[in-house]
Each structure stands twice: as C-alpha cells, then as structure tokens.
N, C-alpha and C positions, 0 to 999 in steps of 0.2 A: 837652674830648675824652671823651665818655662812649661806651661800647660799648654796643651792644644785647645783652641776655641772650642768652647761647648762642652769641654771634658766634665767640667765641676762648676759649682757656684764660684763666681770670682775668677772664673777662666781668664788667662791672659796676664795676670797678675804675675811679677816675677821676684823671685826670692832675694836675688841680688840687688834689686831696686829698694826693697825694703830695709834690705841690711845696710845698704849704704845711706839710706836715709835715717839709719839709727831707730827706726819705728820698731818698737819690742812687741806692740800689740799687732801690728801688720806680719810680723814674723811668727808670732805665735798662731795667728788667724791661719797662714799658710801651711804651718805644720799640722795643727788642728783638721785642715781640710784634706792632707794628703791621705791617699790610702796607706801607704807604707814609707818609712824613712830608710835609707841606707847608711851604714857606717862602715865605709870600704877600707879603712886604715888598719892594717893587721897589727899595728904597734901602738895603739892607743892605750895611754897611761890611765885614763879614768874612765872617760865616756860621759862628759858632760852633755854632748850634743845628744847622744841616746837618752840620757836621763830626760833633756828637754823634750824630745820627741814623745817619749812616753807619758811624761806630764800633760802633754796635749791631749792624749789619747791615741796616739799614732804608734802602732807597733813597728818594730825595727828589726831589720836584716843586718847582722853584724858579722864580722870576720872570726873566727875561732881561736884568734891570737890576741894577745894583748889583754886589758882589763874589761873593755866594753862588755864582752860577751857575759860576764858575770852579773850584770845589770838586768838580764832578762830570765824570765820565768815561761814556763809552759803557756802557751797563748798570747803572750806579748810579743812574739818576734820569733825569728829563727836565727841560728849560729850556723854559719857556714864556712868552707874553706875560701880564703879571699882570692878567688877567680872568678871571672865573669859567668861562666856556667853554675857554679856555686850560688852566687848572688841572685842569678835568674831562677834557679830552683828554689831558693829560700824566698822568693818574693811570690812565686806560686804557691807554696805550702801556706803562707801566712794568708795570702788571698782565699785560699780554700776554706777559710774560718769563717763563721757568720760575722759580719762588720761588728755589730754591737758587741760579740762575745769578745772578739780580739781587742777592740777600742776599751773595753771595762777591763780586760787583762793588763793591757798597756798602763792605763790610768792606776789601777791598783798597785802593780809593780812600782810606779813611781812615788807613790804614797809612802813606801817603805823608806825612801831617802828625803827626809826634810832637810831643808838647809843647814840646820844645827848638827845633824848627822853626818851630812856629807861633808861639811867643812872641817868638822872635827876628824873625821877619818881621814881625808886628805892631809891636815895638818899634821896629824899623828905620823904619815908615812913620809912627809917631807922633813920631819923633826926628829925622826927615830935615831936615839944614840946621840943626840946634840944637846941633851937637857943638863943642867948643872947637878952636881951631886946635891941631894935633898930637895929639888925642885920637883913639884908635883908632876905627874906624869902627863904627857901631852894629851889634850882632850878631857882632862879632869874637869868636872863641873864643881864649883864652889859653892857649899851651901848658902843659900841667902844671895846670891849674886843673880843680876839680872843677865849676866853674859853666861854663855855656855862655853866660852873657850878665850882661854887669855893667850895671847901672842906676846913674846917680846922680842 
C-alpha cells in the first residue's frame, strides 16, 4: 500500500516497510490514516486484520464469504461479492458516508470485541469437541481468576 505524494498526512509511508520493521505503532498509524481498508480474502476464518482496522477507526470493505463480514455493522464498512467491481462499489459506498460517522461506527464495532472475548471465542471454535469429560467448557471464566481463559 503506497500512498500518492500529498494524498494524506504522512504520505509516502509504506505499510510493508512498517510491517517489516515490526513497528506496531507505525502500522496502527497507517491503518488509522487510511480512508478504508480492504479484506479481499473470500475464505477468511476470523478477520483479525478487519478487527485491527476497525479498532483504528478505519471502515472495512470485505468479502461476503468467510467469517470477516460478521465483524461489520451498518456504517462500519461494506460487505461485497469478492470481485473487483464489488470491492470498488463497496469503497464508493463507504466513502459516501460522512468521515466522522464511518470512523465512529468502525471504532464502536471493534469495541464489541475486546481481546478476552475474541480469544475465548477463537479458542472455543478451535477446541470444540476436544474437552475431556467433566472439564469446564472452553471459554469458561473461573470465579476469582485473573485469567479469563484456561488453555491446556
């Protein structure tokens, strides 16, 4: 993702350079400055990249297949057929919303998925049917425990 010079503050920065440097703050800053993020994979199993973009206040256009589209809500992005024309239409739809409203909707949606809930849900899916007889259900919070999830 390269921005054209003069497009936005910080123009000329490259996402791949920030990722290669493992600079999380730089990646978050780039995501936050984007007008929209695209999640083009039609077989996404969860959508962590979608959730990261939403947490930065950046709305997302994602494929209508896989699980990523379940993270969106009205105003926080668009769900489209995984084709170039679908993504182009989705971007136009998102950009037609007032910037402040779409960013607030994206951030509000991300706040519904704190790490404790997100990790517990992912582990529930991964461990479904693998618990030993009598063991607590995956994702069970033990009273008085500082941990929200026990992994064996």
